C-alpha positions in Angstrom: 365.3 22.0 -21.7 366.5 22.9 -25.2 364.2 20.3 -26.8 361.2 21.6 -24.9 361.9 25.2 -26.0 362.4 24.2 -29.7 359.2 22.1 -29.6 357.3 25.0 -28.1 358.6 27.4 -30.8 357.6 24.9 -33.5 354.1 24.5 -32.1 353.6 28.3 -31.8 354.9 29.1 -35.2 353.0 26.4 -37.1 349.8 25.5 -35.6 348.6 23.0 -38.2 345.5 22.2 -36.3 344.1 25.5 -37.5 342.9 26.1 -41.1 346.2 27.3 -42.4 349.8 26.0 -42.1 352.6 28.2 -43.3 354.9 25.2 -43.9 352.4 23.7 -46.3 351.1 27.0 -47.8 347.7 25.5 -48.3 344.3 25.6 -46.7 343.4 22.6 -44.7 339.8 21.5 -45.3 337.9 20.4 -42.2 334.7 18.2 -42.3 332.7 21.3 -41.4 334.1 23.1 -44.5 333.0 20.1 -46.6 329.5 20.3 -45.0 329.3 24.0 -45.8 330.1 23.2 -49.4 327.6 20.4 -49.6 325.0 22.7 -48.2 326.0 25.4 -50.6 325.5 23.1 -53.6 322.2 22.0 -52.2 320.9 25.6 -51.6 322.1 26.8 -55.1 320.3 23.9 -56.7 317.1 24.8 -54.9 317.3 28.4 -56.0 318.1 27.4 -59.6 315.3 24.8 -59.9 312.7 26.4 -57.6 309.7 28.2 -58.9 309.9 31.5 -57.0 306.9 33.0 -58.6 307.3 36.3 -56.8 310.7 37.0 -58.5 310.5 39.3 -61.5 312.4 38.4 -64.6 315.0 41.0 -63.6 315.4 39.5 -60.1 315.6 36.0 -61.5 318.4 37.2 -63.9 320.4 38.9 -61.2 319.9 35.9 -58.8 321.0 33.3 -61.4 324.0 35.5 -62.2 325.0 35.5 -58.5 324.5 31.8 -58.2 326.7 31.1 -61.2 329.5 33.1 -59.5 328.9 31.2 -56.2 329.2 27.9 -58.0 332.7 28.8 -59.2 334.0 30.5 -56.0 333.1 29.1 -52.5 334.4 32.4 -50.9 332.3 34.6 -53.2 330.2 37.2 -51.3 326.9 38.4 -52.6 327.5 41.6 -54.6 324.0 42.8 -53.7 323.2 42.4 -50.0 319.5 43.2 -50.8 319.0 39.9 -52.7 316.7 37.5 -50.9 319.3 34.7 -51.0 320.6 32.8 -48.0 323.6 30.8 -49.2 325.8 28.7 -47.0 329.4 29.8 -46.9 332.5 30.2 -44.8 330.7 32.3 -42.2 328.1 29.7 -41.4 328.3 28.0 -38.1 328.4 24.2 -38.2 328.2 21.9 -35.2 328.4 18.1 -35.3 328.1 15.5 -36.3 325.4 15.1 -33.7 323.6 12.0 -32.5 320.0 11.3 -33.7 319.3 9.5 -30.4 319.2 12.9 -28.7 316.6 14.2 -31.0 312.8 13.7 -30.9 312.2 14.3 -34.6 310.5 11.2 -35.8 311.1 12.0 -39.5 314.9 12.3 -38.9 314.9 9.0 -36.9 313.0 7.2 -39.7 315.4 8.5 -42.4 318.6 8.0 -40.4 320.7 5.0 -41.5 324.0 3.7 -40.2 326.8 6.0 -41.3 324.6 9.1 -41.7 325.7 12.3 -40.1 323.5 15.0 -38.4 324.8 18.6 -38.3 323.5 21.8 -36.9 323.9 24.9 -39.1 323.4 28.6 -38.6 323.8 31.3 -41.3 326.2 34.1 -41.0 325.6 37.3 -39.1 324.9 39.4 -42.3 322.0 37.1 -43.3 320.5 37.6 -39.8 321.0 41.4 -40.1 319.3 41.4 -43.5 316.4 39.3 -42.2 317.5 36.2 -44.2 318.9 34.2 -41.3 318.4 30.4 -41.1 319.4 27.8 -38.5 318.5 24.1 -38.2 319.7 20.6 -38.8 320.8 18.7 -41.9 321.1 14.9 -42.4 324.0 14.0 -44.6 324.4 10.6 -46.4 327.3 10.0 -48.8 328.0 13.7 -48.8 324.5 14.6 -49.9 321.7 16.2 -47.9 319.0 13.7 -47.3 316.8 15.9 -45.1 316.8 19.2 -43.4 314.8 21.0 -40.7 314.9 24.7 -40.3 314.4 25.5 -36.6 314.9 29.2 -36.7 314.5 31.9 -39.4 313.9 35.6 -39.7 
């Protein structure tokens, strides 16, 4: 009985299956956290290299400043919620890996190779509130995005 009680106390006080374990004093990274970071790098690169002709010089300067901060800090929140950026982060929902045999998307099936991973993503609630929400699927190969399909946006 004593062993069961002690075991229960240990389980309740240090649930290391969550993202934080007090005994180790460090954040435990899950595969979904890694996917969010991969997506973040991909999105930031798109914003940095994309030709968004409607951005004024001032908007471009502010945007690139925000992106440089985001590169350094995964938990960085946009300082200006009115920016037109949708950047993957901790609040984004990730589901998967999923099976491509369940999907009817021919392009994904053609590009899918053994060992690839398919994930569902949805941006955080603030992006939906500011009409910048995105949801869809990404195909990951060797920790890089090979393809993506946006199935919902506002």
